[in-house]
C-alpha positions as CSV (number, residue, x, y, z in Angstrom):
1,X,-55.0,-61.9,33.3
2,X,-51.7,-63.5,34.3
3,X,-49.1,-61.1,35.6
4,X,-45.7,-61.1,33.8
5,X,-43.5,-60.1,36.7
6,X,-40.4,-60.3,34.6
7,X,-41.8,-57.5,32.5
8,X,-42.6,-55.4,35.5
9,X,-39.1,-56.0,36.9
10,X,-37.7,-54.7,33.6
11,X,-40.1,-51.7,33.6
12,X,-39.3,-50.9,37.2
13,X,-35.5,-50.8,36.4
14,X,-36.1,-48.8,33.2
15,X,-38.3,-46.2,34.8
16,X,-35.9,-45.9,37.8
17,X,-33.0,-45.2,35.5
18,X,-35.0,-42.6,33.6
19,X,-35.9,-40.8,36.9
20,X,-32.5,-41.2,38.4
21,X,-33.8,-43.4,41.2
22,X,-31.0,-45.3,43.0
23,X,-33.2,-48.1,44.2
24,X,-36.8,-49.2,44.2
25,X,-39.0,-51.9,45.6
26,X,-42.5,-52.6,44.2
27,X,-45.2,-55.0,45.5
28,X,-48.8,-55.3,44.4
29,X,-51.7,-57.5,45.1
30,X,-53.8,-58.3,42.1
31,X,-56.4,-61.1,41.6
32,X,-55.6,-62.6,45.0
33,X,-51.8,-62.8,44.6
34,X,-48.9,-60.6,45.7
35,X,-46.2,-59.9,43.1
36,X,-42.8,-58.3,44.0
37,X,-39.9,-56.9,42.0
38,X,-36.9,-54.7,42.8
39,X,-34.4,-52.5,41.0
40,X,-31.1,-50.8,41.8
41,X,-29.1,-50.4,45.0
42,X,-29.9,-49.6,48.7
43,X,-26.9,-47.2,48.9
44,X,-24.9,-45.7,46.0
45,X,-21.8,-45.7,48.2
46,X,-21.8,-49.4,49.1
47,X,-23.7,-50.6,46.0
48,X,-25.6,-53.1,48.1
49,X,-28.5,-54.4,45.9
50,X,-32.1,-53.9,46.7
51,X,-33.8,-57.2,47.5
52,X,-37.5,-58.0,48.0
53,X,-36.8,-58.3,51.8
54,X,-35.0,-55.0,52.0
55,X,-36.5,-52.3,54.3
56,X,-37.3,-48.8,53.2
57,X,-38.5,-45.8,55.2
58,X,-42.2,-45.4,54.4
59,X,-42.4,-41.9,56.0
60,X,-45.9,-40.5,56.4
61,X,-47.5,-43.7,55.2
62,X,-47.0,-44.4,58.9
63,X,-49.9,-42.1,59.6
64,X,-52.4,-44.6,58.2
65,X,-51.0,-47.2,60.7
66,X,-51.3,-44.7,63.6
67,X,-54.9,-43.8,62.5
68,X,-55.7,-47.6,62.4
69,X,-54.4,-48.0,65.9
70,X,-56.8,-45.3,67.2
71,X,-59.7,-46.9,65.2
72,X,-58.9,-50.3,66.8
73,X,-59.1,-48.6,70.2
74,X,-62.4,-46.9,69.2
75,X,-63.9,-50.2,68.0
76,X,-63.2,-51.7,71.4
77,X,-64.8,-48.8,73.2
78,X,-61.6,-47.4,74.7
79,X,-62.2,-44.0,73.1
80,X,-64.4,-42.1,70.6
81,X,-63.2,-40.1,67.6
82,X,-64.9,-37.0,68.9
83,X,-63.3,-37.3,72.3
84,X,-61.3,-34.1,73.1
85,X,-57.6,-34.9,73.2
86,X,-57.4,-33.2,76.6
87,X,-59.8,-35.7,78.1
88,X,-57.2,-38.5,77.4
89,X,-54.1,-36.3,77.9
90,X,-54.9,-33.8,80.6
91,X,-51.4,-32.4,80.1
92,X,-52.1,-31.5,76.4
93,X,-51.8,-27.8,75.7
94,X,-51.3,-25.7,72.6
95,X,-50.9,-22.0,72.3
96,X,-54.6,-21.2,72.0
97,X,-56.7,-22.1,75.1
98,X,-59.9,-22.6,73.0
99,X,-58.1,-25.0,70.7
100,X,-56.7,-26.9,73.6
101,X,-60.2,-27.8,74.8
102,X,-61.8,-28.1,71.3
103,X,-59.3,-30.4,69.4
104,X,-60.6,-34.0,69.1
105,X,-59.0,-37.2,67.9
106,X,-61.0,-36.8,64.7
107,X,-59.3,-33.4,64.1
108,X,-55.9,-35.0,64.6
109,X,-56.6,-37.9,62.2
110,X,-58.1,-35.7,59.5
111,X,-55.6,-32.8,59.6
112,X,-58.3,-30.4,60.6
113,X,-57.0,-29.5,64.1
114,X,-55.5,-26.2,62.8
115,X,-52.3,-26.8,64.8
116,X,-49.2,-25.4,63.1
117,X,-47.8,-28.8,63.0
118,X,-44.5,-29.3,61.4
119,X,-42.6,-29.3,64.7
120,X,-39.8,-31.7,64.2
121,X,-38.3,-31.8,67.6
122,X,-35.7,-34.3,69.0
123,X,-36.9,-35.2,72.5
124,X,-34.4,-38.1,72.9
125,X,-34.2,-41.8,72.3
126,X,-35.8,-42.9,75.5
127,X,-39.3,-44.4,75.9
128,X,-40.6,-41.0,77.2
129,X,-39.9,-39.2,73.9
130,X,-43.6,-38.8,72.9
131,X,-44.5,-37.6,76.4
132,X,-41.8,-35.0,76.2
133,X,-42.9,-34.0,72.7
134,X,-46.5,-33.4,73.8
135,X,-45.2,-31.3,76.7
136,X,-43.3,-29.2,74.1
137,X,-46.4,-28.4,72.1
138,X,-47.6,-25.7,74.5
139,X,-46.3,-22.9,72.2
140,X,-47.7,-24.3,69.0
141,X,-50.0,-21.7,67.3
142,X,-53.2,-22.2,65.3
143,X,-53.2,-21.6,61.6
144,X,-57.0,-21.7,61.8
145,X,-59.7,-22.7,64.4
146,X,-60.1,-26.4,65.0
147,X,-62.3,-27.9,62.3
148,X,-62.2,-24.8,60.1
149,X,-60.1,-26.1,57.2
150,X,-57.5,-28.7,56.3
151,X,-53.7,-28.5,56.8
152,X,-51.3,-31.4,56.9
153,X,-50.1,-31.7,60.5
154,X,-47.3,-34.0,61.6
155,X,-47.6,-32.9,65.2
156,X,-51.2,-34.1,65.3
157,X,-50.2,-37.7,64.6
158,X,-47.4,-37.6,67.2
159,X,-50.0,-36.4,69.7
160,X,-52.2,-39.3,68.6
161,X,-49.3,-41.6,69.2
162,X,-49.1,-40.4,72.7
163,X,-52.9,-41.0,73.1
164,X,-52.2,-44.6,72.0
165,X,-49.5,-44.9,74.7
166,X,-51.8,-43.6,77.4
167,X,-54.7,-46.0,76.4
168,X,-52.6,-49.1,75.9
169,X,-50.0,-48.5,78.7
170,X,-47.2,-49.3,76.1
171,X,-44.7,-47.3,74.2
172,X,-46.1,-46.5,70.7
173,X,-43.5,-48.8,69.0
174,X,-44.7,-51.8,71.0
175,X,-48.4,-50.9,70.7
176,X,-47.9,-50.9,66.9
177,X,-46.4,-54.4,67.0
178,X,-49.2,-55.7,69.2
179,X,-52.1,-54.0,67.4
180,X,-51.0,-54.4,63.8
181,X,-47.7,-56.1,63.0
182,X,-48.2,-59.3,64.9
183,X,-51.9,-59.9,64.0
184,X,-51.0,-59.4,60.3
185,X,-47.7,-61.4,60.5
186,X,-45.6,-58.4,59.4
187,X,-42.1,-59.7,60.3
188,X,-40.3,-57.0,58.4
189,X,-42.0,-53.9,59.7
190,X,-40.0,-52.0,62.3
191,X,-39.6,-48.5,63.8
192,X,-36.3,-48.4,65.8
193,X,-32.9,-48.2,64.0
194,X,-31.5,-51.1,66.1
195,X,-34.3,-53.3,64.7
196,X,-34.1,-52.0,61.1
197,X,-30.4,-52.5,60.9
198,X,-30.8,-56.3,61.4
199,X,-32.0,-56.3,57.8
200,X,-30.9,-54.8,54.6
201,X,-32.0,-51.1,54.9
202,X,-32.2,-48.4,52.3
203,X,-30.3,-45.1,52.6
204,X,-31.8,-41.9,51.3
205,X,-30.1,-40.0,48.5
206,X,-29.9,-36.3,47.5
207,X,-30.3,-34.8,44.1
208,X,-26.8,-35.7,43.0
209,X,-27.4,-39.3,43.8
210,X,-25.1,-39.3,46.8
211,X,-26.2,-40.6,50.2
212,X,-28.1,-38.2,52.4
213,X,-26.3,-36.6,55.4
214,X,-28.5,-38.4,57.9
215,X,-30.4,-41.7,57.8
216,X,-33.5,-40.9,59.8
217,X,-35.6,-38.5,61.8
218,X,-35.8,-38.3,65.6
219,X,-37.7,-41.1,67.5
220,X,-40.3,-38.5,68.6
221,X,-41.6,-38.4,65.0
222,X,-42.4,-42.1,65.2
223,X,-46.3,-42.1,64.9
224,X,-46.1,-39.5,62.1
225,X,-43.4,-41.2,59.9
226,X,-40.8,-43.7,61.2
227,X,-42.0,-47.1,60.0
228,X,-39.5,-49.0,57.9
229,X,-40.9,-52.0,56.0
230,X,-40.8,-54.1,52.9
231,X,-43.1,-53.3,50.0
232,X,-44.9,-56.7,50.6
233,X,-45.6,-55.8,54.2
234,X,-47.0,-52.4,53.2
235,X,-49.3,-54.2,50.7
236,X,-50.4,-56.7,53.4
237,X,-51.4,-53.7,55.6
238,X,-53.2,-52.1,52.7
239,X,-55.0,-55.3,52.0
240,X,-56.3,-55.4,55.6
241,X,-58.1,-52.2,54.9
242,X,-60.1,-53.9,52.2
243,X,-60.9,-56.9,54.3
244,X,-63.5,-56.6,57.1
245,X,-62.2,-58.4,60.2
246,X,-58.6,-58.6,59.1
247,X,-57.8,-55.8,61.6
248,X,-60.9,-53.6,61.9
249,X,-64.4,-54.9,61.9
250,X,-65.4,-52.2,59.4
251,X,-62.3,-50.6,57.7
252,X,-64.6,-48.8,55.2
253,X,-65.3,-46.3,58.0
254,X,-61.8,-44.9,57.5
255,X,-62.3,-44.1,53.8
256,X,-65.5,-42.1,54.3
257,X,-64.9,-38.4,53.4
258,X,-64.4,-36.1,56.4
259,X,-63.2,-32.9,54.7
260,X,-62.8,-31.4,51.2
261,X,-59.2,-30.4,50.5
262,X,-58.6,-26.7,49.7
263,X,-55.9,-27.8,47.2
264,X,-57.4,-30.8,45.5
265,X,-54.6,-31.1,42.9
266,X,-51.9,-32.7,45.0
267,X,-52.9,-36.3,45.6
268,X,-56.5,-36.3,46.6
269,X,-59.8,-34.4,46.6
270,X,-60.9,-35.3,50.2
271,X,-59.5,-36.7,53.4
272,X,-60.9,-39.6,55.4
273,X,-59.6,-41.0,58.6
274,X,-55.9,-41.3,57.9
275,X,-56.4,-41.8,54.1
276,X,-56.2,-39.4,51.2
277,X,-59.3,-40.0,49.0
278,X,-59.6,-39.6,45.2
279,X,-61.4,-41.1,42.2
280,X,-59.6,-42.4,39.1
281,X,-61.6,-43.4,36.0
282,X,-64.7,-44.0,38.1
283,X,-63.0,-46.0,40.9
284,X,-62.3,-44.9,44.4
285,X,-58.6,-44.7,45.3
286,X,-57.3,-44.4,48.8
287,X,-53.7,-43.6,49.3
288,X,-50.9,-42.0,51.3
289,X,-47.4,-41.0,50.4
290,X,-44.4,-40.3,52.6
291,X,-41.1,-38.5,52.4
292,X,-38.2,-38.8,54.8
293,X,-34.6,-37.8,54.3
294,X,-34.0,-38.8,50.7
295,X,-36.6,-41.6,50.7
296,X,-40.1,-41.7,49.3
297,X,-43.0,-44.2,49.6
298,X,-46.6,-44.4,48.4
299,X,-49.4,-46.8,49.1
300,X,-52.5,-47.0,46.8
301,X,-55.5,-49.2,47.3
302,X,-58.6,-49.6,45.0
303,X,-61.3,-51.0,47.2
304,X,-63.7,-51.9,44.4
305,X,-61.1,-53.8,42.5
306,X,-59.2,-55.3,45.4
307,X,-55.9,-54.1,44.1
308,X,-53.2,-52.7,46.5
309,X,-49.8,-51.2,45.3
310,X,-46.8,-50.2,47.3
311,X,-43.8,-48.4,45.8
312,X,-40.7,-47.6,47.9
313,X,-37.7,-45.6,46.6
314,X,-34.6,-44.0,48.0
315,X,-34.0,-40.9,45.9
316,X,-34.3,-39.4,42.4
317,X,-37.3,-37.7,40.9
318,X,-39.8,-39.5,43.0
319,X,-43.1,-37.9,41.9
320,X,-42.3,-38.5,38.2
321,X,-41.3,-42.0,38.9
322,X,-44.3,-43.0,40.9
323,X,-46.8,-41.5,38.5
324,X,-45.3,-43.2,35.4
325,X,-45.2,-46.5,37.3
326,X,-48.7,-46.5,38.6
327,X,-50.1,-45.2,35.3
328,X,-48.6,-48.1,33.4
329,X,-49.4,-50.7,36.0
330,X,-53.1,-49.9,36.4
331,X,-53.6,-49.6,32.7
332,X,-52.2,-53.1,32.3
333,X,-54.1,-54.6,35.2
334,X,-57.4,-53.0,34.9
335,X,-57.4,-50.8,31.7
336,X,-57.8,-47.9,34.2
337,X,-56.6,-44.5,33.2
338,X,-54.8,-42.5,35.9
339,X,-55.6,-38.8,35.6
340,X,-52.8,-36.7,34.2
341,X,-51.1,-34.4,36.8
342,X,-52.0,-30.8,36.8
343,X,-50.1,-28.6,34.3
344,X,-50.3,-25.1,32.9
345,X,-53.3,-24.4,30.5
346,X,-52.7,-24.3,26.8
347,X,-53.7,-20.6,26.8
348,X,-52.4,-18.3,29.5
349,X,-54.8,-17.1,32.1
350,X,-54.7,-13.4,33.0
351,X,-54.9,-12.8,36.8
352,X,-54.2,-9.8,39.0
353,X,-51.3,-11.3,41.0
354,X,-50.6,-8.4,43.3
355,X,-53.1,-9.5,46.1
356,X,-51.2,-12.8,46.4
357,X,-47.7,-11.3,47.0
358,X,-46.2,-11.3,50.5
359,X,-44.7,-13.6,53.1
360,X,-46.4,-16.7,54.3
361,X,-45.1,-18.6,57.3
362,X,-45.6,-21.7,59.4
363,X,-43.5,-24.0,61.5
364,X,-40.6,-25.3,59.4
365,X,-41.2,-23.1,56.4
366,X,-41.2,-19.5,55.3
367,X,-42.6,-18.8,51.8
368,X,-41.9,-15.6,49.8
369,X,-44.3,-14.8,47.0
370,X,-43.2,-12.0,44.7
371,X,-44.5,-10.5,41.4
372,X,-42.2,-10.2,38.3
373,X,-43.6,-8.9,35.0
374,X,-47.1,-9.8,36.0
375,X,-46.3,-13.3,37.1
376,X,-45.7,-14.8,40.5
377,X,-42.5,-16.4,41.9
378,X,-42.7,-18.6,45.0
379,X,-39.5,-19.2,47.1
380,X,-39.5,-21.6,50.0
381,X,-37.1,-21.2,52.9
382,X,-36.8,-24.2,55.4
383,X,-36.6,-23.1,59.0
384,X,-35.9,-24.8,62.3
385,X,-34.7,-28.4,62.3
386,X,-35.4,-28.6,58.6
387,X,-32.5,-26.3,57.7
388,X,-29.9,-28.4,56.0
389,X,-32.4,-31.3,55.5
390,X,-35.0,-29.8,53.2
391,X,-33.8,-27.7,50.3
392,X,-35.1,-24.2,49.3
393,X,-37.2,-24.3,46.2
394,X,-38.1,-21.6,43.6
395,X,-41.2,-22.0,41.5
396,X,-42.2,-19.6,38.6
397,X,-46.0,-19.8,38.8
398,X,-48.4,-19.9,35.9
399,X,-52.1,-19.3,36.5
400,X,-54.6,-22.1,36.0
401,X,-57.6,-20.0,37.2
402,X,-58.2,-17.0,39.4
403,X,-56.7,-18.7,42.5
404,X,-54.8,-21.8,41.3
405,X,-51.3,-21.7,40.0
406,X,-48.7,-24.3,39.0
407,X,-45.0,-24.2,39.1
408,X,-41.9,-26.4,39.2
409,X,-38.4,-26.0,40.4
410,X,-35.4,-26.2,38.2
411,X,-34.8,-29.9,37.2
412,X,-38.4,-31.0,38.2
413,X,-40.6,-32.6,35.5
414,X,-43.8,-32.5,37.6
415,X,-45.8,-29.4,38.3
416,X,-46.8,-28.4,41.9
417,X,-50.2,-26.9,42.5
418,X,-50.5,-23.7,44.6
419,X,-53.9,-22.4,45.7
420,X,-54.4,-19.0,47.2
421,X,-57.3,-18.3,49.6
422,X,-58.0,-14.7,50.4
423,X,-60.7,-14.5,53.1
424,X,-62.4,-11.1,53.1
425,X,-63.2,-11.4,56.8
426,X,-60.1,-13.2,58.0
427,X,-56.5,-14.2,57.2
428,X,-55.2,-15.2,53.7
429,X,-53.7,-18.6,53.1
430,X,-51.4,-20.3,50.6
431,X,-52.3,-24.0,50.2
432,X,-49.2,-25.8,49.0
433,X,-47.7,-29.2,49.8
434,X,-50.8,-30.1,51.8
435,X,-50.4,-27.2,54.2
436,X,-52.4,-24.1,54.8
437,X,-49.7,-21.4,55.3
438,X,-51.1,-18.1,56.6
439,X,-49.9,-14.8,55.2
440,X,-47.9,-12.9,57.8
441,X,-47.1,-9.7,55.9
């Protein structure tokens, strides 16, 4: 089937307008060719238009790149996935002494380390920022023992970035260029603001469509979320994961399931090495999304079909926009039906909600769950460096089953899934936004 890229440019613009997205860049590889289209503006204040060569922040999609760097080193015999982190970084410490010796690289790359890992800490702009970040991890607590569950962990990937520095003898940014960008010819993939600003760069936007108060996160967050790139470069990276020898001798290893997700309703059912894993209409889908300050990115790849899609946006109702876009695109390209997002059941489910009430807390977030007329209300409260950058949210929850609830904040069109886990012989958890947040009272 021949792709009508003018049609997709029109649909991109229409969907962006519907979801109040200031600017978007779409690239996809189908039937051996890469197609690109754009819509809107990079910055609502300057009105600079989005171009195909404009750079957007891809946020946590960066984590797949960092995981790939570790896998390249593993293929060359420099390290093994089950090597304890402390063997490579003797200075590595977290608050729990047992966890310090038990945590492996595999734990870091699969979010199973148990580290309470949303420590967004500015350790300076110098080349020693990752070293200083690892030194600051000594007080990080465990949400669960290493390997016991899954909880999305930014700190784990920053620590992995420091492992890359130790094994390559280069700062992470340069190692990324040497290991991935230059071999794949990615000339518009950068990490440092002074490089990004040589090109047209997107600015994030808040809910009112005005530019965000800050452009980017501290350099120390690099391996967890600081890559800026064009959609076409992100597609080229995704394509390398479907092509043995393009980067890795056997990239399929990274999409082998490593852990089942306790909340399988928010983007994937399992996690591989760096990748979120799911199945749509009988086809495996590997993906990763990323959010920074007012920007959102997502990378999907369908190994059996050879199709790779990258969507980069700078504000608006991102979840709604990305779902509508990928649903239309995959229906057109492959007659593939993307599963509908989770939503409340047609008939109310009666659940005793009192056992779930309380305060749940982890680094960067405090979550209050209260009962009102037999229903739950969830209120998030950003803490630490996220105060002023992430907004509080209030979700009125509706039960889907005895432990699964859905809710959405005012103005949201998509439902968020919340899964409660009450362990009879241990702590209770709230699984939301990819994190396992323990109940503290």
